[in-house]
N, C-alpha and C positions, 0 to 999 in steps of 0.2 A: 574686181571680183573674180575669183578663180572658178573655172568651169570644171565640173566633175566629169571625168572621162569614164567610159565603160569599155570593158575588154571582153571579147568572146572567150569561150573555154579553151579553144585550140591555142589562142595566143598565150593564155595563162600557162597551159601545159608546156608549151615550147619555152616560155620564159623560165619556168621552174627547172626544166631540164638543163637549160643553159646556165642558170644562175647558181644553183646549189648554195644560195645564201650570200653571194658576193655582191658587194656594192658596185663594182665596175660593170657587172652585167646590167644592173638597173640603169646605170648611166648610159650604157650602150643602147639599151632599149628605149631610153627616154621616158622612163616611168619612175615614180617615187620609190625610194628604197623600202619604205614601210609597206607599200602595196605589194612589192615582190616578196618581202619577208612574210607577209600574210599568206600569200599563195604557197610559199615553201612550207610554212607551218601547216596549212591545210593538207598539203600533199603528204607530209609526215604523219599526220593523224588519219589519213585515209579519206578525207572529205573532198579531195580533188584527185580524181583518177588521172594519173599521168602514164598509165600503161604499166603492165606488170614487169616489163623488162627494166624499167628504171627505178622500181621500188626496192628498198632494202628488205631483207628477210624480216627484220624487226618491224617494219611498216606493215608487211603482209600479215605478220602475226597479230599486230594490234587490230588490224581491220577484221581479221577472222575472229579474234576474241570479241570484238565489239558486236559482230553479227551474231555470234553464239549467245552473248548476253542478251541481245534483243529478243532472240528466239525463246530463251529461258523466261524472260520477263513476260512475253506474250503468253506463254504456256501457263505461267503462274497466275497471271491476271484471269485467264480463262478458268483455271481451277478455283480461284477465289470466287468468281461469279457463280460457278456451279455449286460450291459449298454454301454460299449465301442463299441461293434459291432453295437448296435442300433444307437449310436451317429455317427459312420462312415456312416451308411446307410442314416441317415437323412441329413448329410452333402452332400452326393452324390445326393440325391433327390432334395435338395435345389439348388444345382449347376445346376442340369438338368432343373428345372423349371425357374431359373434365366436366363439361356442361351436360353430357349424356348421363354420366354417373350421378351428377347432382340431381338431375330430373328424376332419375329412378329411385332416389333415396338411399342408395347404397353407401356404406361407409367402410372404412378399413378394419372394422372390429373383427 
C-alpha cells in the first residue's frame, strides 16, 4: 500500500521554481511527476504564490483579472440583494395601497 505524502508550501514553491515543468526535476526531488505538474499548473493559474519575481507577466495578469472579476461578482451580488429587497418592499407597499383603495370603495372611474 502506497503512503500519501504531504508537502509544505515552501517545498512546493521551491519545487515549482526549480522544475518549470520538467520531469528530471521531479526525479531529483523524489516526487511524482504528476504532483509537480499540479503545482506548476497551480502556480500558472495564480493559486500557488511563488513570489512575484518568478511569475510571468501573463500569470500576474490572470491573477489580477481573477481578483477584479471576484470584486465585480461581489458587487453585483450585493446590488442584486439590494434590488430584491427593494422589490419586496414595493410589492408590500403596492398591496397596502390596493387594499386601502378597495376598503375606501374608490375605483378608477
